Biotite code that builds the C-alpha atoms (Angstrom):
import biotite.structure as struc

atoms = struc.array([
    struc.Atom([11.036, 2.187, 17.129], chain_id="A", res_id=1, res_name="UNK", atom_name="CA", element="C"),
    struc.Atom([11.708, -1.200, 16.395], chain_id="A", res_id=2, res_name="UNK", atom_name="CA", element="C"),
    struc.Atom([13.904, -1.370, 12.902], chain_id="A", res_id=3, res_name="UNK", atom_name="CA", element="C"),
    struc.Atom([10.969, -3.418, 10.536], chain_id="A", res_id=4, res_name="UNK", atom_name="CA", element="C"),
    struc.Atom([9.160, 0.032, 11.510], chain_id="A", res_id=5, res_name="UNK", atom_name="CA", element="C"),
    struc.Atom([11.335, 2.349, 10.301], chain_id="A", res_id=6, res_name="UNK", atom_name="CA", element="C"),
    struc.Atom([11.949, 0.256, 7.109], chain_id="A", res_id=7, res_name="UNK", atom_name="CA", element="C"),
    struc.Atom([8.031, 0.123, 6.381], chain_id="A", res_id=8, res_name="UNK", atom_name="CA", element="C"),
    struc.Atom([7.825, 4.412, 7.157], chain_id="A", res_id=9, res_name="UNK", atom_name="CA", element="C"),
    struc.Atom([10.845, 4.639, 5.055], chain_id="A", res_id=10, res_name="UNK", atom_name="CA", element="C"),
    struc.Atom([9.037, 2.359, 2.200], chain_id="A", res_id=11, res_name="UNK", atom_name="CA", element="C"),
    struc.Atom([5.556, 4.291, 2.891], chain_id="A", res_id=12, res_name="UNK", atom_name="CA", element="C"),
    struc.Atom([7.524, 7.551, 2.205], chain_id="A", res_id=13, res_name="UNK", atom_name="CA", element="C"),
    struc.Atom([9.990, 6.025, -0.941], chain_id="A", res_id=14, res_name="UNK", atom_name="CA", element="C"),
    struc.Atom([6.634, 4.475, -2.286], chain_id="A", res_id=15, res_name="UNK", atom_name="CA", element="C"),
    struc.Atom([4.179, 8.436, -2.102], chain_id="A", res_id=16, res_name="UNK", atom_name="CA", element="C"),
    struc.Atom([7.323, 10.339, -3.545], chain_id="A", res_id=17, res_name="UNK", atom_name="CA", element="C"),
    struc.Atom([7.682, 7.688, -5.962], chain_id="A", res_id=18, res_name="UNK", atom_name="CA", element="C"),
    struc.Atom([3.216, 8.242, -6.890], chain_id="A", res_id=19, res_name="UNK", atom_name="CA", element="C"),
    struc.Atom([3.503, 11.522, -6.879], chain_id="A", res_id=20, res_name="UNK", atom_name="CA", element="C"),
    struc.Atom([6.393, 12.095, -9.203], chain_id="A", res_id=21, res_name="UNK", atom_name="CA", element="C"),
    struc.Atom([4.343, 9.848, -11.856], chain_id="A", res_id=22, res_name="UNK", atom_name="CA", element="C"),
    struc.Atom([1.227, 11.519, -11.168], chain_id="A", res_id=23, res_name="UNK", atom_name="CA", element="C"),
    struc.Atom([-0.085, 14.561, -13.200], chain_id="A", res_id=24, res_name="UNK", atom_name="CA", element="C"),
    struc.Atom([0.707, 18.573, -11.293], chain_id="A", res_id=25, res_name="UNK", atom_name="CA", element="C"),
    struc.Atom([-2.886, 18.266, -10.731], chain_id="A", res_id=26, res_name="UNK", atom_name="CA", element="C"),
    struc.Atom([-3.129, 14.904, -8.640], chain_id="A", res_id=27, res_name="UNK", atom_name="CA", element="C"),
    struc.Atom([-2.535, 15.159, -4.893], chain_id="A", res_id=28, res_name="UNK", atom_name="CA", element="C"),
    struc.Atom([-1.732, 11.853, -3.369], chain_id="A", res_id=29, res_name="UNK", atom_name="CA", element="C"),
    struc.Atom([-4.819, 10.640, -1.318], chain_id="A", res_id=30, res_name="UNK", atom_name="CA", element="C"),
    struc.Atom([-5.870, 10.643, 1.815], chain_id="A", res_id=31, res_name="UNK", atom_name="CA", element="C"),
    struc.Atom([-7.657, 7.571, 3.268], chain_id="A", res_id=32, res_name="UNK", atom_name="CA", element="C"),
    struc.Atom([-10.593, 9.745, 3.365], chain_id="A", res_id=33, res_name="UNK", atom_name="CA", element="C"),
    struc.Atom([-10.511, 11.084, 0.016], chain_id="A", res_id=34, res_name="UNK", atom_name="CA", element="C"),
    struc.Atom([-9.686, 7.635, -1.615], chain_id="A", res_id=35, res_name="UNK", atom_name="CA", element="C"),
    struc.Atom([-12.919, 6.091, 0.495], chain_id="A", res_id=36, res_name="UNK", atom_name="CA", element="C"),
    struc.Atom([-14.806, 8.654, -1.619], chain_id="A", res_id=37, res_name="UNK", atom_name="CA", element="C"),
    struc.Atom([-13.242, 7.461, -5.225], chain_id="A", res_id=38, res_name="UNK", atom_name="CA", element="C"),
    struc.Atom([-15.733, 4.527, -7.091], chain_id="A", res_id=39, res_name="UNK", atom_name="CA", element="C"),
    struc.Atom([-14.584, 1.426, -6.185], chain_id="A", res_id=40, res_name="UNK", atom_name="CA", element="C"),
    struc.Atom([-12.971, 0.940, -9.793], chain_id="A", res_id=41, res_name="UNK", atom_name="CA", element="C"),
    struc.Atom([-10.585, 3.367, -9.535], chain_id="A", res_id=42, res_name="UNK", atom_name="CA", element="C"),
    struc.Atom([-9.741, 2.239, -5.238], chain_id="A", res_id=43, res_name="UNK", atom_name="CA", element="C"),
    struc.Atom([-8.532, -0.626, -7.084], chain_id="A", res_id=44, res_name="UNK", atom_name="CA", element="C"),
    struc.Atom([-6.724, 0.857, -9.398], chain_id="A", res_id=45, res_name="UNK", atom_name="CA", element="C"),
    struc.Atom([-5.118, 3.095, -7.207], chain_id="A", res_id=46, res_name="UNK", atom_name="CA", element="C"),
    struc.Atom([-3.908, 0.908, -4.602], chain_id="A", res_id=47, res_name="UNK", atom_name="CA", element="C"),
    struc.Atom([-3.022, -1.782, -7.624], chain_id="A", res_id=48, res_name="UNK", atom_name="CA", element="C"),
    struc.Atom([-1.149, 1.003, -8.441], chain_id="A", res_id=49, res_name="UNK", atom_name="CA", element="C"),
    struc.Atom([0.390, 1.954, -5.363], chain_id="A", res_id=50, res_name="UNK", atom_name="CA", element="C"),
    struc.Atom([1.536, -2.496, -4.680], chain_id="A", res_id=51, res_name="UNK", atom_name="CA", element="C"),
    struc.Atom([3.160, -2.096, -8.188], chain_id="A", res_id=52, res_name="UNK", atom_name="CA", element="C"),
    struc.Atom([5.042, 0.883, -7.039], chain_id="A", res_id=53, res_name="UNK", atom_name="CA", element="C"),
    struc.Atom([6.197, -0.995, -4.000], chain_id="A", res_id=54, res_name="UNK", atom_name="CA", element="C"),
    struc.Atom([7.264, -3.378, -5.506], chain_id="A", res_id=55, res_name="UNK", atom_name="CA", element="C"),
    struc.Atom([9.507, -1.840, -8.085], chain_id="A", res_id=56, res_name="UNK", atom_name="CA", element="C"),
    struc.Atom([10.504, 1.214, -6.200], chain_id="A", res_id=57, res_name="UNK", atom_name="CA", element="C"),
    struc.Atom([11.852, -1.775, -3.541], chain_id="A", res_id=58, res_name="UNK", atom_name="CA", element="C"),
    struc.Atom([14.081, -3.870, -5.843], chain_id="A", res_id=59, res_name="UNK", atom_name="CA", element="C"),
    struc.Atom([17.357, -2.945, -3.310], chain_id="A", res_id=60, res_name="UNK", atom_name="CA", element="C"),
    struc.Atom([15.470, -4.295, -0.540], chain_id="A", res_id=61, res_name="UNK", atom_name="CA", element="C"),
    struc.Atom([14.044, -7.939, -3.182], chain_id="A", res_id=62, res_name="UNK", atom_name="CA", element="C"),
    struc.Atom([13.757, -10.081, -0.191], chain_id="A", res_id=63, res_name="UNK", atom_name="CA", element="C"),
    struc.Atom([10.751, -8.012, 0.614], chain_id="A", res_id=64, res_name="UNK", atom_name="CA", element="C"),
    struc.Atom([9.296, -7.380, -2.864], chain_id="A", res_id=65, res_name="UNK", atom_name="CA", element="C"),
    struc.Atom([9.673, -11.049, -3.666], chain_id="A", res_id=66, res_name="UNK", atom_name="CA", element="C"),
    struc.Atom([7.661, -11.693, 0.003], chain_id="A", res_id=67, res_name="UNK", atom_name="CA", element="C"),
    struc.Atom([4.960, -9.848, -0.778], chain_id="A", res_id=68, res_name="UNK", atom_name="CA", element="C"),
    struc.Atom([4.385, -10.657, -3.910], chain_id="A", res_id=69, res_name="UNK", atom_name="CA", element="C"),
    struc.Atom([4.372, -14.442, -2.950], chain_id="A", res_id=70, res_name="UNK", atom_name="CA", element="C"),
    struc.Atom([1.744, -13.598, -0.414], chain_id="A", res_id=71, res_name="UNK", atom_name="CA", element="C"),
    struc.Atom([-0.720, -11.340, -2.304], chain_id="A", res_id=72, res_name="UNK", atom_name="CA", element="C"),
    struc.Atom([-0.047, -14.309, -5.048], chain_id="A", res_id=73, res_name="UNK", atom_name="CA", element="C"),
    struc.Atom([-1.127, -17.447, -2.626], chain_id="A", res_id=74, res_name="UNK", atom_name="CA", element="C"),
    struc.Atom([-3.622, -15.097, -1.068], chain_id="A", res_id=75, res_name="UNK", atom_name="CA", element="C"),
    struc.Atom([-5.247, -15.886, -4.700], chain_id="A", res_id=76, res_name="UNK", atom_name="CA", element="C"),
    struc.Atom([-6.537, -12.492, -4.276], chain_id="A", res_id=77, res_name="UNK", atom_name="CA", element="C"),
    struc.Atom([-10.137, -11.759, -6.904], chain_id="A", res_id=78, res_name="UNK", atom_name="CA", element="C"),
    struc.Atom([-9.298, -8.139, -8.909], chain_id="A", res_id=79, res_name="UNK", atom_name="CA", element="C"),
    struc.Atom([-10.059, -5.329, -6.329], chain_id="A", res_id=80, res_name="UNK", atom_name="CA", element="C"),
    struc.Atom([-10.072, -7.438, -3.646], chain_id="A", res_id=81, res_name="UNK", atom_name="CA", element="C"),
    struc.Atom([-6.458, -5.921, -2.286], chain_id="A", res_id=82, res_name="UNK", atom_name="CA", element="C"),
    struc.Atom([-8.337, -3.291, -1.828], chain_id="A", res_id=83, res_name="UNK", atom_name="CA", element="C"),
    struc.Atom([-11.324, -4.194, -0.599], chain_id="A", res_id=84, res_name="UNK", atom_name="CA", element="C"),
    struc.Atom([-9.154, -5.559, 2.407], chain_id="A", res_id=85, res_name="UNK", atom_name="CA", element="C"),
    struc.Atom([-6.751, -2.557, 2.558], chain_id="A", res_id=86, res_name="UNK", atom_name="CA", element="C"),
    struc.Atom([-10.473, -0.557, 2.929], chain_id="A", res_id=87, res_name="UNK", atom_name="CA", element="C"),
    struc.Atom([-11.502, -3.170, 5.815], chain_id="A", res_id=88, res_name="UNK", atom_name="CA", element="C"),
    struc.Atom([-7.919, -3.000, 7.219], chain_id="A", res_id=89, res_name="UNK", atom_name="CA", element="C"),
    struc.Atom([-8.205, 0.269, 7.706], chain_id="A", res_id=90, res_name="UNK", atom_name="CA", element="C"),
    struc.Atom([-11.655, 0.930, 8.724], chain_id="A", res_id=91, res_name="UNK", atom_name="CA", element="C"),
    struc.Atom([-11.331, -1.074, 11.599], chain_id="A", res_id=92, res_name="UNK", atom_name="CA", element="C"),
    struc.Atom([-8.544, 0.999, 12.802], chain_id="A", res_id=93, res_name="UNK", atom_name="CA", element="C"),
    struc.Atom([-9.414, 4.881, 13.084], chain_id="A", res_id=94, res_name="UNK", atom_name="CA", element="C"),
    struc.Atom([-6.010, 5.945, 13.632], chain_id="A", res_id=95, res_name="UNK", atom_name="CA", element="C"),
    struc.Atom([-4.545, 5.058, 10.185], chain_id="A", res_id=96, res_name="UNK", atom_name="CA", element="C"),
    struc.Atom([-7.288, 7.402, 8.367], chain_id="A", res_id=97, res_name="UNK", atom_name="CA", element="C"),
    struc.Atom([-5.300, 10.278, 8.797], chain_id="A", res_id=98, res_name="UNK", atom_name="CA", element="C"),
    struc.Atom([-2.794, 8.355, 6.796], chain_id="A", res_id=99, res_name="UNK", atom_name="CA", element="C"),
    struc.Atom([-1.963, 8.240, 2.793], chain_id="A", res_id=100, res_name="UNK", atom_name="CA", element="C"),
    struc.Atom([-3.610, 4.989, 1.414], chain_id="A", res_id=101, res_name="UNK", atom_name="CA", element="C"),
    struc.Atom([-0.395, 3.058, 0.262], chain_id="A", res_id=102, res_name="UNK", atom_name="CA", element="C"),
    struc.Atom([1.095, 3.724, 3.747], chain_id="A", res_id=103, res_name="UNK", atom_name="CA", element="C"),
    struc.Atom([-1.777, 1.958, 4.911], chain_id="A", res_id=104, res_name="UNK", atom_name="CA", element="C"),
    struc.Atom([-1.500, -0.723, 2.355], chain_id="A", res_id=105, res_name="UNK", atom_name="CA", element="C"),
    struc.Atom([1.764, -1.805, 3.537], chain_id="A", res_id=106, res_name="UNK", atom_name="CA", element="C"),
    struc.Atom([0.820, -2.161, 7.487], chain_id="A", res_id=107, res_name="UNK", atom_name="CA", element="C"),
    struc.Atom([-2.011, -4.353, 6.114], chain_id="A", res_id=108, res_name="UNK", atom_name="CA", element="C"),
    struc.Atom([0.358, -6.037, 3.992], chain_id="A", res_id=109, res_name="UNK", atom_name="CA", element="C"),
    struc.Atom([2.370, -6.490, 7.219], chain_id="A", res_id=110, res_name="UNK", atom_name="CA", element="C"),
    struc.Atom([-0.764, -8.129, 8.937], chain_id="A", res_id=111, res_name="UNK", atom_name="CA", element="C"),
    struc.Atom([-1.404, -10.476, 6.435], chain_id="A", res_id=112, res_name="UNK", atom_name="CA", element="C"),
    struc.Atom([1.946, -11.232, 5.598], chain_id="A", res_id=113, res_name="UNK", atom_name="CA", element="C"),
    struc.Atom([3.851, -11.163, 8.129], chain_id="A", res_id=114, res_name="UNK", atom_name="CA", element="C"),
    struc.Atom([7.523, -9.406, 8.086], chain_id="A", res_id=115, res_name="UNK", atom_name="CA", element="C"),
    struc.Atom([9.790, -10.014, 5.311], chain_id="A", res_id=116, res_name="UNK", atom_name="CA", element="C"),
    struc.Atom([13.238, -12.394, 5.410], chain_id="A", res_id=117, res_name="UNK", atom_name="CA", element="C"),
])
């Protein structure tokens, strides 16, 4: 397993833990299938929260957080477009459907924005 892939696996796990700790006791970490069944606005908010959590919790890897923040800013995405892009990315890759949405989002960012410095 490459070190970049391990880094993103660990990062996805950290984001997962952070999001689950911030959620209420009844909330669950969402699978792709669960997330797809949510209304569009809620899916967008969920991905925006996952992206914010990624940036906040990756400050120890500041070059990585800065890389993805600048990339998303450069893409100049309309509101909700990150969620739409993550959905399209996952829809065309059945192998990721069993994964959590933040993990899928990190994979989307890696493919779209490239390897962080």
